[in-house]
DSSP file (Angstrom, degrees, kcal/mol; ACC not computed):
  #  RESIDUE AA STRUCTURE BP1 BP2  ACC     N-H-->O    O-->H-N    N-H-->O    O-->H-N    TCO  KAPPA ALPHA  PHI   PSI    X-CA   Y-CA   Z-CA
    1    1 A V              0   0    0      0, 0.0    56,-3.0     0, 0.0     2,-0.3   0.000 360.0 360.0 360.0 135.7    4.2   12.0    3.3
    2    2 A V  B     -a   57   0A   0     54,-0.2    56,-0.2     4,-0.1     6,-0.1  -0.880 360.0 -97.8-131.6 165.3    2.1    9.8    5.5
    3    3 A D    >   -     0   0    0     54,-0.6     3,-1.8    -2,-0.3    14,-0.0  -0.286  42.3-100.6 -76.2 168.2    2.0    6.0    6.3
    4    4 A S  T 3  S+     0   0    0      1,-0.3    -1,-0.1     3,-0.1     4,-0.1   0.645 117.5  69.0 -68.2 -14.7   -0.5    3.7    4.6
    5    5 A D  T 3  S+     0   0    0      2,-0.1     2,-0.5     8,-0.0    -1,-0.3   0.508  88.0  81.4 -80.6  -1.5   -2.8    3.8    7.7
    6    6 A I  S <  S-     0   0    0     -3,-1.8     2,-0.8     8,-0.0    -4,-0.1  -0.900  78.3-136.6-107.1 129.0   -3.6    7.4    6.9
    7    7 A D    >   -     0   0    0     -2,-0.5     3,-2.0     1,-0.2     7,-0.4  -0.752  11.4-158.0 -82.9 109.9   -6.2    8.3    4.2
    8    8 A V  T 3  S+     0   0    0     -2,-0.8    -1,-0.2     1,-0.3    -4,-0.0   0.662  91.2  57.3 -66.9 -14.4   -4.6   11.2    2.3
    9    9 A F  T 3  S+     0   0    0      1,-0.1     2,-0.7    -3,-0.0    -1,-0.3   0.451  91.2  81.9 -92.3  -1.6   -8.0   12.3    1.1
   10   10 A N    <>  -     0   0    0     -3,-2.0     4,-2.2     1,-0.2     3,-0.3  -0.904  64.7-160.9-108.4 108.8   -9.2   12.8    4.7
   11   11 A V  H  > S+     0   0    0     -2,-0.7     4,-2.8     1,-0.2     5,-0.2   0.873  91.7  54.5 -57.5 -40.1   -8.1   16.1    6.2
   12   12 A S  H  > S+     0   0    0      1,-0.2     4,-2.3     2,-0.2    -1,-0.2   0.904 108.1  49.6 -62.3 -41.2   -8.7   14.9    9.7
   13   13 A D  H  > S+     0   0    0     -3,-0.3     4,-2.4    -6,-0.2    -2,-0.2   0.935 113.2  45.9 -61.7 -47.0   -6.4   11.8    9.1
   14   14 A V  H  X S+     0   0    0     -4,-2.2     4,-2.3    -7,-0.4    -2,-0.2   0.917 113.1  49.2 -65.2 -43.7   -3.6   14.0    7.7
   15   15 A E  H  X S+     0   0    0     -4,-2.8     4,-2.6     1,-0.2    -1,-0.2   0.900 110.8  51.3 -61.8 -40.0   -3.9   16.6   10.5
   16   16 A W  H  X S+     0   0    0     -4,-2.3     4,-1.9    -5,-0.2     5,-0.2   0.920 109.3  50.2 -63.2 -43.5   -3.8   13.8   13.1
   17   17 A A  H  X S+     0   0    0     -4,-2.4     4,-2.3     1,-0.2     5,-0.4   0.914 112.7  46.4 -61.8 -43.0   -0.7   12.3   11.5
   18   18 A I  H  X S+     0   0    0     -4,-2.3     4,-1.2     1,-0.2    -1,-0.2   0.917 113.3  49.5 -65.0 -42.4    1.1   15.7   11.5
   19   19 A A  H  < S+     0   0    0     -4,-2.6    -1,-0.2    -5,-0.2    -2,-0.2   0.808 124.1  28.5 -66.9 -30.0    0.0   16.3   15.1
   20   20 A T  H  < S+     0   0    0     -4,-1.9    -2,-0.2    -5,-0.2    -1,-0.2   0.607 129.9  30.9-110.0 -14.0    1.3   13.0   16.4
   21   21 A R  H  < S+     0   0    0     -4,-2.3     2,-0.5    -5,-0.2    -3,-0.2   0.469  94.8  91.3-124.4  -4.7    4.1   11.9   14.0
   22   22 A F     <  -     0   0    0     -4,-1.2     2,-0.5    -5,-0.4    35,-0.1  -0.836  41.2-179.0-106.0 128.6    5.8   15.1   12.9
   23   23 A Q    >>  -     0   0    0     -2,-0.5     4,-3.6    33,-0.3     3,-1.9  -0.980  19.9-149.9-121.1 114.9    8.8   16.8   14.6
   24   24 A A  H 3> S+     0   0    0     -2,-0.5     4,-0.8     1,-0.3    -1,-0.1   0.817  94.9  58.8 -56.9 -34.0    9.7   20.0   12.7
   25   25 A S  H 34 S+     0   0    0      1,-0.2    -1,-0.3     2,-0.1    -3,-0.0   0.728 125.3  18.4 -68.8 -20.0   13.4   19.7   13.8
   26   26 A E  H <4 S+     0   0    0     -3,-1.9    -2,-0.2    30,-0.1    -1,-0.2   0.666 127.3  44.7-118.9 -28.1   13.6   16.3   12.1
   27   27 A D  H  < S+     0   0    0     -4,-3.6    29,-2.6     2,-0.0     2,-0.5   0.231  84.2  95.9-114.6  12.5   10.7   15.9    9.6
   28   28 A L  E  <  -B   55   0B   0     -4,-0.8     2,-0.5    -5,-0.3    27,-0.2  -0.918  51.3-164.3-108.6 126.4   10.6   19.2    7.7
   29   29 A L  E     -B   54   0B   0     25,-2.7    25,-2.6    -2,-0.5     2,-0.5  -0.943   4.2-171.3-111.2 125.2   12.3   19.5    4.4
   30   30 A V  E     -B   53   0B   0     -2,-0.5     2,-0.5    23,-0.2    23,-0.2  -0.972   1.7-171.1-118.4 126.4   12.9   23.0    2.9
   31   31 A I  E     -B   52   0B   0     21,-3.0    21,-2.6    -2,-0.5     3,-0.3  -0.967  11.0-158.1-120.6 117.0   14.2   23.4   -0.7
   32   32 A K  E     +     0   0B   0     -2,-0.5    19,-0.2    19,-0.2    -2,-0.0  -0.535  63.0  20.6 -93.3 157.9   15.2   26.9   -1.8
   33   33 A N  E    S+     0   0B   0      1,-0.2     2,-0.3    -2,-0.2    -1,-0.2   0.899  79.8 145.6  56.2  52.2   15.5   28.3   -5.2
   34   34 A V  E     -B   50   0B   0     16,-2.5    16,-2.7    -3,-0.3    -1,-0.2  -0.851  58.0 -87.7-114.9 156.1   13.3   26.0   -7.2
   35   35 A R  E     +B   49   0B   0     -2,-0.3    14,-0.2    14,-0.2     2,-0.2  -0.364  54.0 176.4 -62.5 133.5   11.0   26.7  -10.1
   36   36 A G        -     0   0    0     12,-2.5     2,-0.3     8,-0.1    -1,-0.1  -0.533  34.3 -70.3-123.8-168.4    7.6   27.8   -9.0
   37   37 A S    >   -     0   0    0     -2,-0.2     3,-1.5     1,-0.1     6,-0.2  -0.647  28.3-134.0 -88.6 144.1    4.4   29.1  -10.6
   38   38 A T  T 3  S+     0   0    0     -2,-0.3    -1,-0.1     1,-0.3    10,-0.1   0.683 108.2  64.0 -67.4 -16.2    4.2   32.5  -12.2
   39   39 A L  T 3  S+     0   0    0      1,-0.0     2,-1.0     2,-0.0    -1,-0.3   0.575  77.7  97.6 -82.2  -9.7    0.9   32.8  -10.3
   40   40 A D    X   -     0   0    0     -3,-1.5     3,-1.4     1,-0.2     8,-0.1  -0.696  55.5-170.0 -83.2 103.0    2.8   32.7   -7.0
   41   41 A S  T 3  S+     0   0    0     -2,-1.0    -1,-0.2     1,-0.3     4,-0.2   0.659  83.0  62.2 -70.6 -14.1    3.1   36.3   -5.9
   42   42 A S  T 3  S+     0   0    0      2,-0.1    -1,-0.3    -3,-0.1     2,-0.1   0.636  89.5  89.0 -83.8 -13.0    5.5   35.4   -3.1
   43   43 A A  S <  S-     0   0    0     -3,-1.4     2,-0.6    -6,-0.2     7,-0.2  -0.370 100.4 -86.1 -78.1 161.3    8.0   34.0   -5.7
   44   44 A D     >  -     0   0    0      5,-2.5     4,-2.8     1,-0.2     5,-0.3  -0.587  40.1-152.9 -65.8 115.1   10.8   36.0   -7.3
   45   45 A Q  T  4 S+     0   0    0     -2,-0.6    -1,-0.2     1,-0.2    -2,-0.0   0.702  88.4  49.8 -71.5 -20.0    8.8   37.5  -10.2
   46   46 A E  T  4 S+     0   0    0      1,-0.1    -1,-0.2     3,-0.1    -2,-0.1   0.893 125.5  23.4 -83.6 -42.4   11.9   37.9  -12.4
   47   47 A T  T  4 S-     0   0    0      2,-0.1    -2,-0.2   -12,-0.0     3,-0.1   0.691  92.6-133.3 -96.7 -21.1   13.4   34.4  -12.0
   48   48 A G     <  +     0   0    0     -4,-2.8   -12,-2.5     1,-0.3     2,-0.2   0.582  57.2 143.3  76.7   9.7   10.3   32.5  -11.0
   49   49 A L  E     +B   35   0B   0     -5,-0.3    -5,-2.5   -14,-0.2    -1,-0.3  -0.570  18.6 159.6 -87.2 148.3   12.2   30.8   -8.2
   50   50 A T  E     -B   34   0B   0    -16,-2.7   -16,-2.5    -2,-0.2     2,-0.4  -0.795  38.5 -98.3-146.7-174.3   10.6   30.1   -4.9
   51   51 A T  E     -     0   0B   0     -2,-0.2     2,-0.3   -19,-0.2   -19,-0.2  -0.958  33.0-167.3-117.2 138.1   11.0   27.9   -1.8
   52   52 A K  E     -B   31   0B   0    -21,-2.6   -21,-3.0    -2,-0.4     2,-0.3  -0.849   2.5-156.4-121.5 159.5    9.1   24.6   -1.3
   53   53 A M  E     -B   30   0B   0     -2,-0.3     2,-0.4   -23,-0.2   -23,-0.2  -0.961   4.4-158.0-136.3 154.8    8.6   22.4    1.7
   54   54 A G  E     -B   29   0B   0    -25,-2.6   -25,-2.7    -2,-0.3     2,-0.5  -0.971   8.9-149.0-129.6 147.3    7.8   18.8    2.5
   55   55 A V  E     -B   28   0B   0     -2,-0.4     2,-0.9   -27,-0.2   -27,-0.2  -0.971   2.3-155.3-119.7 125.1    6.4   17.3    5.6
   56   56 A D        +     0   0    0    -29,-2.6   -33,-0.3    -2,-0.5   -54,-0.2  -0.858  21.5 166.5 -99.7 102.0    7.3   13.8    6.8
   57   57 A A  B     +a    2   0A   0    -56,-3.0   -54,-0.6    -2,-0.9     2,-0.2  -0.182  35.0 121.9-108.3  38.7    4.4   12.6    8.9
   58   58 A T  S    S-     0   0    0    -56,-0.2    -2,-0.1   -37,-0.2   -56,-0.1  -0.618  73.9 -91.6 -95.1 160.2    5.3    9.0    8.9
   59   59 A R        -     0   0    0     -2,-0.2     2,-0.1     1,-0.1    -1,-0.1  -0.488  47.0-111.8 -67.0 136.2    6.1    6.9   12.0
   60   60 A P    >   -     0   0    0      0, 0.0     3,-1.1     0, 0.0    -1,-0.1  -0.466  13.9-136.6 -68.7 142.1    9.8    7.0   12.9
   61   61 A F  T 3  S+     0   0    0      1,-0.2     4,-0.1    -2,-0.1    -2,-0.0   0.726 100.2  65.3 -68.4 -21.0   11.5    3.6   12.4
   62   62 A T  T 3  S+     0   0    0      2,-0.1    -1,-0.2     0, 0.0    -3,-0.0   0.530  96.4  62.5 -83.0  -5.6   13.3    4.1   15.7
   63   63 A K  S <  S-     0   0    0     -3,-1.1     5,-0.1     1,-0.0    -4,-0.0  -0.894  97.0 -90.5-121.4 151.4   10.2    3.9   17.9
   64   64 A P    >   -     0   0    0      0, 0.0     3,-1.2     0, 0.0     4,-0.3  -0.302  29.0-131.9 -60.8 138.0    7.7    1.1   18.3
   65   65 A K  G >  S+     0   0    0      1,-0.3     3,-2.0     2,-0.2     4,-0.0   0.867 104.8  63.0 -56.4 -39.2    4.8    1.1   15.9
   66   66 A E  G >  S+     0   0    0      1,-0.3     3,-1.6     2,-0.2    -1,-0.3   0.762  88.6  69.8 -61.0 -26.0    2.3    0.6   18.7
   67   67 A K  G <  S+     0   0    0     -3,-1.2    -1,-0.3     1,-0.3    -2,-0.2   0.723 100.1  49.0 -64.0 -19.6    3.3    4.0   20.2
   68   68 A F  G <  S+     0   0    0     -3,-2.0    -1,-0.3    -4,-0.3    -2,-0.2   0.187  80.3 123.4-109.9  15.6    1.6    5.7   17.2
   69   69 A D  S <  S-     0   0    0     -3,-1.6     2,-0.1     1,-0.1     3,-0.1  -0.447  71.3 -99.6 -70.4 150.6   -1.7    3.9   17.3
   70   70 A R        -     0   0    0     -2,-0.1     2,-0.2     1,-0.1    -1,-0.1  -0.446  39.2-106.6 -70.1 143.7   -4.8    6.1   17.6
   71   71 A A        -     0   0    0     -2,-0.1     2,-0.7    -3,-0.1    -1,-0.1  -0.491  28.2-142.0 -68.2 137.8   -6.3    6.4   21.0
   72   72 A K        -     0   0    0     -2,-0.2    -1,-0.1    -3,-0.1    -3,-0.0  -0.910  13.1-162.8-106.6 112.9   -9.5    4.5   21.4
   73   73 A I        -     0   0    0     -2,-0.7     2,-0.1     1,-0.0    -2,-0.0  -0.844  20.9-126.2 -98.0 118.0  -12.0    6.4   23.5
   74   74 A P        -     0   0    0      0, 0.0     2,-0.3     0, 0.0    -1,-0.0  -0.386  22.9-150.4 -66.4 136.4  -14.8    4.2   24.7
   75   75 A A        -     0   0    0     -2,-0.1     2,-0.1     1,-0.1     0, 0.0  -0.701  21.5-103.4-101.7 157.5  -18.3    5.5   23.9
   76   76 A S     >  -     0   0    0     -2,-0.3     4,-2.4     1,-0.1     5,-0.2  -0.360  30.5-111.5 -74.5 160.9  -21.4    4.9   25.9
   77   77 A R  H  > S+     0   0    0      1,-0.2     4,-2.3     2,-0.2     5,-0.2   0.869 119.2  55.7 -59.9 -37.0  -23.9    2.3   24.8
   78   78 A R  H  > S+     0   0    0      2,-0.2     4,-2.3     1,-0.2    -1,-0.2   0.918 108.1  46.8 -63.3 -44.1  -26.4    5.2   24.1
   79   79 A V  H  > S+     0   0    0      2,-0.2     4,-2.7     1,-0.2     5,-0.2   0.928 111.5  51.6 -63.7 -44.8  -23.9    6.9   21.8
   80   80 A D  H  X S+     0   0    0     -4,-2.4     4,-2.3     1,-0.2    -2,-0.2   0.902 110.1  49.8 -58.1 -41.6  -23.2    3.7   20.0
   81   81 A T  H  X S+     0   0    0     -4,-2.3     4,-2.3     2,-0.2    -1,-0.2   0.918 111.7  47.6 -64.1 -44.6  -26.9    3.1   19.5
   82   82 A L  H  X S+     0   0    0     -4,-2.3     4,-2.4     2,-0.2     5,-0.2   0.912 111.8  49.6 -63.9 -43.0  -27.5    6.6   18.1
   83   83 A V  H  X>S+     0   0    0     -4,-2.7     4,-2.8     1,-0.2     5,-0.6   0.920 111.2  50.0 -61.9 -43.0  -24.5    6.3   15.7
   84   84 A H  H  X5S+     0   0    0     -4,-2.3     4,-2.0    -5,-0.2    -2,-0.2   0.910 111.2  48.6 -62.6 -42.2  -25.8    3.0   14.5
   85   85 A K  H  <5S+     0   0    0     -4,-2.3    -1,-0.2     1,-0.2    -2,-0.2   0.897 118.0  40.7 -63.7 -40.3  -29.3    4.4   13.9
   86   86 A L  H  <5S+     0   0    0     -4,-2.4    -2,-0.2    -5,-0.2    -1,-0.2   0.851 133.7  16.8 -78.5 -35.7  -27.9    7.4   12.0
   87   87 A T  H  <5S-     0   0    0     -4,-2.8    -3,-0.2    -5,-0.2    -2,-0.2   0.623  89.3-124.9-115.5 -17.8  -25.2    5.7   10.0
   88   88 A G     <<       0   0    0     -4,-2.0    -4,-0.2    -5,-0.6    -3,-0.1   0.540 360.0 360.0  79.9   5.6  -25.9    2.0   10.0
   89   89 A L              0   0    0     -6,-0.6    -5,-0.2    -9,-0.1    -4,-0.1   0.449 360.0 360.0 -88.8 360.0  -22.4    1.4   11.4
């Protein structure tokens, strides 16, 4: 799970959210003995049960939102010009 400022279709965005907002001791959910796919060779092949996990990569409510803003690294004028020429941005 990520906040609305993260594009779930952008792998870099999701990885960034996990790297900066996720603490395994608090934000990892593990659910044992749930129905899985018969194609999952790691699951119990007789019962079809497996373990699933969820990752909460949202900003914690207990900390200021600004603490989780992305760092803005200033680019040189030359880099900005090249990016504009290549992408139109």
